[in-house]
N, C-alpha and C positions, 0 to 999 in steps of 0.2 A: 699251214698254221690255222686255217679256218676249222679244219677237222679237230685239231687239238683243242681249240677254244670251245667247240661244241661239246666234245667229250668231257672236258674239264667242267663246263657249266652243268652238264647232266649229273656228273658225280658230285659236284658241289651242292646240289640240291639236298643231299644228305645233311649238310650243314644247316639248311633252312629248317628241316624237321627237327634237328638237334636244338636249334635256338627256340623254335616255337614250342616244342614239347617241354623244354626246361623252364620257360617263363610263363606259359599259360596257367600253371598252377598258382601263380601269385594272385591272380584275380579270384581264385576260389579259396584262398588261404583261410580267412576268418569265417566264411560261410560253412566250410567243411568242419571246422572246429566246433562251431555252434551246433551244426546238424547232428554230429555224432558225440557231442559232449566229452571230448577227449582232453586229457591234461596237456600242458605245454610240452612236456617231455615226449609223450606218445605222439602228439601232433607233429612235433619237430622231427623225430627220428623215424616214424613209420609213415604217416600220411604225406607229409611234405617231402621227405627225403627218400622215399621208396624208389623213385626213378634214379636218384643219385647212387643208391646202393646197387641198383642194376647196372649202372655205368661202370662201377668198380668191377663187377663180374664180367661185363662185356669187354672191358679193357684188358683184364687179366687173361681171359680165355680167347679173345677174338683173334689174336695173332696166329693161333694154331690153324683154324680153318682158312684164314686169309692166305697163309703160306701153302697149305695143302691143296685147297680147291681153287685158289686164285682170287685176285682182288675183285673181279667182276662178279663171280658167284656170291662172294661175301656181301657185296653191295646190294645185290638182289635180295638176299636173306634179310638184310637190314631194313629194307622197305617193307617186307612182310611183317617184321616185328613191330615197326611203327604203326602199321595199319591195325593189327590185332590189339595193340595197346590202346589206341585211341577209341576204338569201338568198345572194348571191355571196360575201360575206366569210366567212360561216359554213361554206361548202363549199370554200374555197380551200385549196390544198395547198402553196403556196410564198409567200414574202413579197411578191413582185411582184403576183401576182393578188390577194392579200389587200389590198395597198395600193391597187390599181386600184378595187376595189369600195368600199373605205372612202372613196376620193376621190369616187366617185359620190354616196355619202351626204352627203359634205361639200358638194357642189353644192347639194343640197336644203337643208342647214342655212343656207348663205350666202344663198340666195334667200329662205328663209323670214324672215330678219331684215329683209328689205325688204317682202315682200308681206303678211305677217301683221300687224305693227304698223301698216303703212300702211292696210290694209283696215279694221282696227278703229277707227283714229283718224278715218277718213272716214265711218263710220256712227254714231259716238258723239256724244252731246250734250256740249258743252264742260264742263259742271259734273261730268260723270262719266267724262270721257275718260281721266283718269289711272288710275282703278280698272279700267276696261274694257281698256285697252291693257296695263295691268299684269298682266292674266290670262295674257298670253303669257309673261311672266317667271315667274309662278307655275307655269305648266305646265312651264317649263324646269326649275325646281327640284324639282317633283314627279317629273319624269323622272329627274333626277339621283338623288334619294332611292331611287326604285324600281330604278334601275340598280345602286346600291350594294347594296341588299337582294337583288336577283336574283343578283348576283355571289357574294354570301355564301352564298346557298342552293344555288347550283349548283357551288360550288367543289370538291365531292367526288364529282361524278357520273362521274368516270373521267378517263382520259388526255386525252380530247377535251372536257373541261368548257368550255374557251374557246369551242368551236363553239356550244354551247348558250347561253352568255352573249351572244354576238353575234347568233345567229339568232332569239332570242326576240323581237327587235324587229319581226319580221314581223307579229305579232298587233296591236299598236297602230297599225302602218302601215295595215293594212286598215280598222280602225275609223275612223281619221282620214280616209281616202279616201272612205268612205261618207258621213261627216258633211259634208264640204265640197261634196259634190254637191248639197246642199239649200240652200246659201246663195245669195242674189242677188248680182248685180254691185254694186259700190260706186256709189251715186248720183252722187258727185262725179266719178268716172271716166266715167260715162255722159254727164254734162253736158259734160265736157271733150271727149268724142268726138262731140258733137252729137246724142246719142241721148236727147233731152229727154223724149220720151214714155215711154221705159223708166224713166228716172230718176224721173218722176212716179209711176209705178206702185210703184217701190221705196219712195219717200218715203211714199206712202199706206199701204203695208204697215207701215212703221215707226210712223206716227202718222196716223190718218185726218183729224185736225184740222190737219195740217201746212200752213203757208203755202208752197206749192210755188213760186209766182211770186217770193216774197221770197227764198227759198233760192237759186233759179237766178240772180236778179239779183245777190245777194251774190257768188256764184261768178264771174259775168261781170265784176264790178268788178275782180277780180284777173287777168282774162285778159290774156295777153301774146302776142306773136308766136310762132308755132310753132317758130321756130328758136332760141329762148332756151335757154341752158344754165346749169348751176350755176356755171360758171367766169366768168360775167360779174361785173363789179365790184360791181354793186348787191347781189349775193348773197354777197359776201365775209364779212359778219358771221355769217350762218347757216353758211357753210362752216367757218369757224374754230371755231364752237361745236361742230359735229358732229365735227370733227377732234379737238378736245381732250377731249371727254367720252369718245370711243372710245380715245384714246391713254392717258388716265389709267386707264380701266377695266382695260386689260391690264397696265399697269405697276404695278398693285397686286399682281400675281402670281396673280390668281384662277384662271386656267386652268392655270397650272403646278401650283398646289396641288390642284385638282380632279383633274387627270390623274394626278398622282403621289402622291396622299395615302397610299396603302398604303406606298409606298417611303419617303416622308418620315417616317411613323410608325415604320417599321422602323429608319430612320437614328437616330431618337430613342431606340431601345433597346426598342421594343415587339416582341412576337412577331408572326408573320404573321396569326394569327387575331385577335389584339387590334387589329392594324392595320386589318383589314377592318371590324371592329366600330366602331372609331373613325371610319372613313370613312363608315359608315352614320350615325353621329352628326352628321357634317358635313352630310349630306343632310337629316336631320330639322331641324336648326337653320336650314338654308337655307330650308326650307319655312315654318317658323313665323315667321321674321322677314320673309320676303317677304309673308306675309299681313298682318303688322303694317304694313309699308311701304305696301301697297295701301290699307289703312284710313286711312293718314295723308296720302297723296300729294295728294289733292284738298282736304285740310283745311290742312295745314301748307305744302304747295307743294313743288315740285321742289327748289328751292334749299336749303330747310331740311333736307330729307332728305340732301342732299349734304354739308351741314355735319356732321350727326350721323355719317354714314358715314366722312367724312375723319378726324375725331378718333378714331373706333374703329379705323380702319386703322392710323394712326400708332402708337397705343399697343400694339395687338396684334402688329403686325409687329416693332416694336422688342423686345418681350418674347420673341418666337420667336427672333429673332437672338441675344439674350442667352442663351437656353436652349441653343442649339447651341454658342455660344462658350464658355460655362462648363461645358457637359456636364451640365446638369440632366436627371435621368432621371425616370421615372415619368410622371405625367399632366400635367406642365407644358406640353409642346408641344401635346398635344391640347386642353387647356383654352384656351391662347392662340389656337390656330387656330380653335376654336369661336367665340371673341370676334371674330376676323377675319371669319369667315363671317357672323356676325350683322351686323357693320358693313357688309359688302358687300351683304347681302340687303336691308337697310333703306335703303341709300343707292344706290350705283351700280346694283345689281341691279334695283331697282324703277324707277329713273329713266331709265336709258340709252335703252331702246327707245321709251319714251313721248316723251322729249325730242327725239330725232332725228326721230321721225315728225311732230313739231309745227313744225319749223323752216322748212320750204319750202312754197311755194304748190303747188296741186294739179298744175299742168302740169309741174312739175319735181320733185315729191315723190319719185317713184321714183328719179330720178337722185341727189337729195340723200341719200336713205336708202342707196343703193348706195355712195356715197362714204363716209359714216360707217361703214357695215358693212364696207367694204373695209379701212379703217384698223384697225378692231377686229380683223378676221380675219387680216390680215397679221401683226399683233403676236401674236395668239392662236396662230398657227402657229409663228412664230419663237421666242417666249419658251419655251414648253414643250419645243420641239425641243432647246433648249440645256441644259435642266435636268440630264440625266444627265451631260453633259460638265462643267457648272459645279460640280455637287456633287462630282465626282471631282477637280476641280482647285482652285478657290478655296474650296470648302466651303459648306455650307448657311448658316452664320452670315453670311457676306458677302452671299450672295444675298438673304436676308431683310432685312438692313440696307439694301441698295440699294432694295428695294421700299418700305421705310419712308420713306426720303428722298424718293422720287418722290411719296409721298402728302402730304408737306409742300407740295410744289409744287401738287398738286391743290387743297389747301385754299386757297392763295393765289388760284388761278384762279377758284374758286367765289366767293370774296369780291369779286374785282375785276371779273370779266368775265361771269359767268353771270347771265342775266336770269331773272325769274320768269314762267312761262307759265300758271300756275294760273288757271282760270276764263275764259281768253280763247278765242274761236273760232279755228280754224285760220287763217282769213283775217286776223283781227286780229294774230295772232302774226307771220305772214309780212309784213304791212305794217309792223309795228314793227321788223322786222329788215332791211328792204330799204333800202339807201342812197338 
């Protein structure tokens, strides 16, 4: 188990880079718009969202090399993309070059949401899979917290403070790259590729007492023709589940809030320094409640955490909308957004990557994860891109009210359609969901 934990932690560091890269841009938001004198639309869609558009491409295309070359090789490539992105964006002198390198980092983020949860789910025992895959999400929120803190500490280092904010990601990128060099290939992927001798070696490293023949036999029970795709009718239930958990994740407004939290707090009447401090508060609460979610996911199950998160979403988003509508000042908006972040962390934040990684059989798992990740990232790019425009036209109150209504629909989906996967092997889950 110690080996599985170490390998899972190493792979989960991809999530740290995901979280750090996603949020570090929030500290440079207004400075970059002033520096390059860009319109709200250009700033939102190109400068701020370039990494998110990269994640869309990475999520759509990342399943192909992940399946062909293996989870490990893909994880190494992801580290290189992060490293190049951090260096290039920090040294950029115009918005187009900046956007290009942010896009490259986005490719890594999108691919990591396929390769990292998929790898961990394939080496983890069923009874601990939720917690181990959940380490990827924990790493994301730790990355978010440290990005907020880094932005705050670097805010006064000079005119080019934004370069330091972006460039500091070089250091965790190097650490992650070194760590993933020492993980083995996924035994399930090795069996799928016919490399059973190597799979046996990995399984013996995991547990010297492992029944290798039984493991391989279970995998082969689920084997199917090599030309199968996720779009076949029998995989429709799994596809719909992956689609809707990703759809509702982003229509909670989570990425819009994380990307623009300093701007949102300033809209609520807080000064710029107070806004950055409250953003760090968001990061801290995200970490604490993700840890709580990880402790509960294999006890209460995925569905119960989604219930808790849905109710928290509805209450907190409605209160944020009322705060903006009635002009409540002071700490009302930060407090309600802290409740929102807690609800997200214990619900969708903890569950989404675990759940998507469980839905599909081994031979199409990367395809299925690519589909779910693509839905997530298309919306994660589109929704935050619209925030500057929407805030300046319909207003923050309407935006948050719309998010609250969407979470009512999520609650109904969880009750009616979402199955419980707690304690089941990956093969049992895929058999249960295949028509």
